[in-house]
Steps between C-alpha positions, in 0.01 A plus 500: 500500500636830387833347415331215309329747268832674432664171405210394275511841323871473432461151356224618270718788371790268435279253319350777280848612387572147379192458279580399135309792345674754712865384468720777346720361217870502557653767257724352226792708357498535117855566375372635169283752681797611709718559189223686319440727792867565546539585132205735513644671803841529333345641181321765703820591682705518177233714341510736794880515491499555125249777541717662763822459298369616162631857436261771405527551123714805414329783325580502130747777422359760269827686447718430197712197583872557543717358223687178553849538640633340185355774282721811471334828580545822307601703806832420665537585865817705548641543849685828545809464716700814590870479415756745636682733263757772567484836325821576307398855400236748606181406319146633459206281599219516242138397462564296186808365317619796298655841540154650445357329806394719791785554746406349837827567680856379480751251637850613590828328429567187708144495634304177458173409334284190484443380145187303416516464122642640177353622174535307172835650405631483853607865494251594773438345841162489675566574867321545832442873551269594790468861380327385181118477492538132415790438736720417201697691238767476228874573491761473227672165545837638390518690829478184714706197582261212558612235747344215301494403133265737320372200302298373797291818524137487386414722204274798568290629210317833501136451402386862531381736773800410709392136526761228467467134414770243561647212305722235655872517425628297207708235672696217343773278644751304295628201695819323409698570185305697236408307188713579192386760250334364187726471199463778245455322169480641148121495514397833340198523733726538806592843635859471625705751695857510630576577865760779493575512872417302814135557582236400754181325396180603673152363544341814349629800301616746769797515736248468785427142395676200651827379349465136391829449316777666301665479162860540393662696222467313172186302589240484226133516589167470322270798550128439536356837606566862590358801671458833329771766508770249414612429856446129573481176302338172598713196423471123515637387837405143595544563874266800505121517536344348187853458371556877466701782659567869439827677421576869470537606139832672574667163562411337168555569133210369288606348173359711219144613568430206730290714736263609227158340523552327836198496735461791740480465878436737788715557807335205673613269223144460373431504123354826371204461269419626256847578375567839340341510153707452189662825396576613854875565529665210678665641814746212499659594169717806459351726232699534183636857479328708236839632391653203319826688443625462857878508457589231754298227668373609841619324811279292732164642592438626853214654692512793743351427844511853649564857390859511375715793389691483171855639512756586236771302684519226765474754779211666678705823482492503121234699309152350499327415172155407630322228695352156442179387665383162633409256220716687245692261276862570406788320329822460695819518297769469769564496874760624748752260649337534842152439348367822655439678168351408165565659165173527309385578148378860525299633330336175394590358158807718460872466548474731799614380839426608857535355850270400785544339839440123499301527824157525337551282193348158436686313228276317256740381233822301476774708660771232510700674228445858613804722436680700770589870495691737722352809669536698176327238286820364344464128420707265714619146430261236623622367838 
């Protein structure tokens, strides 16, 4: 009986599970629902990834923005490189470029120094000098033999209180054959000059500037500028920077007063403005002597570069007549056969003659036809 009840109970349970009102519907897959769900899930995941990948916004810079690399800046970065130089004579080391600078020590003959820069004229070198408060000092460049071209040195400018600022060297390279000089026409606006001996052309008006070409005797050039003191002329030179170059005044003979009125430049080759006012004596024109009764025309003009003794004969053993100082202007009337002595007009604007060593003389005029004399001043036939 017990087993019969168990069997009846099981049958009842099975029958109840099969009743129509209690049958569970078979689930049907909806493809659209699957796609929508998948898309929603993907959207959530992409949003999460995007949120993770999005960088944190950078803080807006409040400092002044740096200029574009294509815009030139006013300040030029100059890298100072030490170059070796050998001392050719004992020299004093000074605090600034001039004989009045404080003496900071000295460098002996054949000792070395490391040169960093030069001044505008190139007659002083800026060197490393540990004994100086700044670690640097100045020496006269004439006492050193630099192992590189002086034209590659930066230019050191004194700005006061011992401070120095630097400008980059003026560098220019002429590749290939230089372009021909422009033809000198009869245009009255041109300022022509004749080259009276072979000469170097430079990128700026000092012997410390790079050589960018040369001219031969007899070349004719067109002058376009000058510096004061009648030492250098700017000329048209198609292979130079901006079509210009500089030549020492001693190597050219301007035609007439061709230098008069030309623009002025400084030692960096930069125009000087304003120009000297009208009425200021032009340093590029020799003044007309007040005494118009000079018996004979003076010879070529020259300038003294150092203190020079005047002698009565072409000998340092002859009686002395006086001295000439740097920047003094004299007229040369003859020269010795060995070119070691010059006969000069002395006193000025007279028929008097005297003699000086040619060592400290810078010729400014045309000396191609200079006469020759013997040791006693007697004229000699032209060789």
